[in-house]
N, C-alpha and C positions, 0 to 999 in steps of 0.2 A: 694863562698857560695851562694846558691839559695836565692833569696829574699823571705821572709815570707809574705804571703798575709793575710792581715786583712779582713776577710769577711764582717764585719760591715762597715768598711771604703769603701770597694769596692761597696757594695750595695748603701751606701749613695751617693757616687760619680756617680754611674749609675743612681740613681734617679734624680740627678740634670739635667742630660740630658733629661730625660722623662718629668720632670717639664717644662724645657724650650721648648721642643717640643710642649707640650700641650698648653702652652701659645701662641706660635706662630701660632699653628693651629687655635686657637680661634680667634686671631687678624688678621691673614693674609690669612689663608686657607693653607691646605697641599700642593696643587700644587704650590703655590706662594712662599713657603719657600724653601731655599736651605740649604745644609749642612753648608755653610759658615754663614748663618744667625744663626744657632744654635751655631756655635763655637763663633760668636761675642756676642751672648746673655751671654755666660758663660766666654768669654775670655779664651777659651780652644783651644788646638791644634788638628789638625787631628789625631795625633797618639793617643791622649787621647780618642777621639771619637772612633776610631777603636779598642781600647782596650775593649770596651764594646759592640759595634754594628758593623755589617759588611756592613750596607747599610742604607739609609734613610728609606726604606721600613721596615727594622728590627726595627727601632726607632718608626715607626707608629705601628707596632705590639705590642711593648712594651707599648705604650699609651693605645691601645685597651685592652691589657691583664690586665693593671691596672684597667681599668673601669669594666671589668668582675670581678675581685677580689673584688672591691668596692661594686658591686651589690650583690655578694655572701655574703659578710659580713653583708650587710644591711638586707638580707632576712633570714639568718640563725636563728635569734631570733624568727621569726615567725614560722618557722618549729619546733623549740624546744618548743613552747608554748603549755603546756599540756591542757590548757582550750579551745583551739579552735578545732572544728571539722575539718575534712579534707577539705571539700568543702570551708569552711571559710578561711582555710590556702591558698588554690589556689587563692581565690579572693584577699587575702591580698598580696600574691606573685606578682600577675600581676599588681595590684594597685600600690604596692611598686615600681615595675620597671617603671611603667608609670610616677610616681611622680619623681623618680630619674632621668629619661630622661628630664622631663620638667625642672628640676633645672639646667640642663646642655645643654639647647637648642642650645647655640652658638657653643659649641664644637661638638655636635652631627650633627648639620647642616653642619659644615665645614667638618666633616668626611664623611658624606653621599654624598657630592658632588664628592668625589673621590673614595668612597668605591667600586662602581660598575665598575670601570675601569679595563681593561684587566691587567694593570700593577699591580693591587692589588689582583689578583686572588689567589696567594699564601698566601697573608696575610688574605684574607677571609677564606681560608681553615683552616689555623692555628687558626683563631679566633673560627671557629666552633669546632675544636678539644679542644681548651682550655675551651670553654663554656660547652662542653659536659662533660669534666672531673670534672668541678666545680659544675655544676647544676643537672646533672642526679641523683647523690646520694640524693640530697635534695628532688627532685620530687619523687624518689622511696620510701622515707620515707613517704611522703604524700599519695602516692598510696597505700602503705601497710596499713596505718591507715584507708584510705577510704575503703579498702576491709574488714578490721576488723569491721568497722562500718556498712557494708552492703550497702555502697553507690556506691562504684566502683566494677566492675565485671571482669576485666581482669584476665587471668590465671596466669600471671607472672607480679608482680609489677615492677620488674627491667626492663624487656623487654618493658613493657608498658611505663615506664618512659623514656626509650631510644626513642621509637617511638614518644612520645609526644614531647620531646625536639627537635627531628628532625623537627617536624611540626612547633614548635615555632621558630626555627632558620629560616625555609623556610618562615614563616610569616614575620619575621623581615626583611628578605632581599627583600620580596615582598613589604613590607611597605616602604623600602627605595626607591624602584623603583617607587612606587606610589607618594611618596613625590616629587621626581624629576619631575615626569610627571605632578603633579598638579602645580608645580611652573611654568611649561611651558604651563598650561591650555590644556594639552593633554588628561586628563581624568577628569570626573566629580566627585563630592563628593559622589554621589550615586554609581558610579563605585567602589569607595574606600570601601564604606559600604558593598556592595555585595561581593567584593573580600575577605576582611578581615572576613566578616561574614562566608564565606565557610570554613575558617580555624577553626572557633569557632564550626561549626558543625563537623568538623573532630576530634577536641579534644574530644567532647562528645562521639563519637563513639569509640575512643580508650579506654576510661574509662568506657564505658557502661552506660553513663548517658542518661536520657531522654532529648528529645529536649527542649532547653530553660533553662536547669539546669546550664550550664556553666556561670560563672560570666563574661559576655561579657564586652568589653571595652565600657565605657560610652560615650555618645554622646558629652559631653564637651571635653573629651580627644581627640576624633577624630577630632572635629572642631579646636582644638588647633593646630594640626599638619597639617590638610588637607583642612580646609575651605578657 
């Protein structure tokens, strides 16, 4: 007789591997941990690990996917708030993401150090796809609201949201590159400001906003990561 799978127990056990990987990434860094480190952390077997993941990269992907889910859950109430105009929702959305990242600095720094490696190219692409699935509908709702308010002018809210998110993801990857470069003193803080400022201008054009309308990243946040 085939064994009956308990979905709740399966998910819970899988989460313990993700928990362990997240702890180890924060304390040792992704490149420094091995599969055996994860197994030792949980007193688990390789067979148990491969029941849930096919590689160490797949485990990293699960850590990242959890982060995307957590951000989405944090931002959904902002999008649902009927008292906020669309532009204020955008500002709250990006401020919320910045605060969420600041609260998890150690984890994000550990991931950024390996995020741009060739070995993680597939993980990066999957991250982009997961993020697009989670966040594009939220952005589309804001864009539709902004069109109704006469603030945004794109012909299609859904397509504009997709284009906007593509820019946001590109800006996020560029910011990771700039962070690594700043750590090596290879770029100046002014270079960072100008580069990320160019994305702000692009966001405004996608939505049809006048220059300076977009809720730009505040100087304190930029200096927190790049000064």
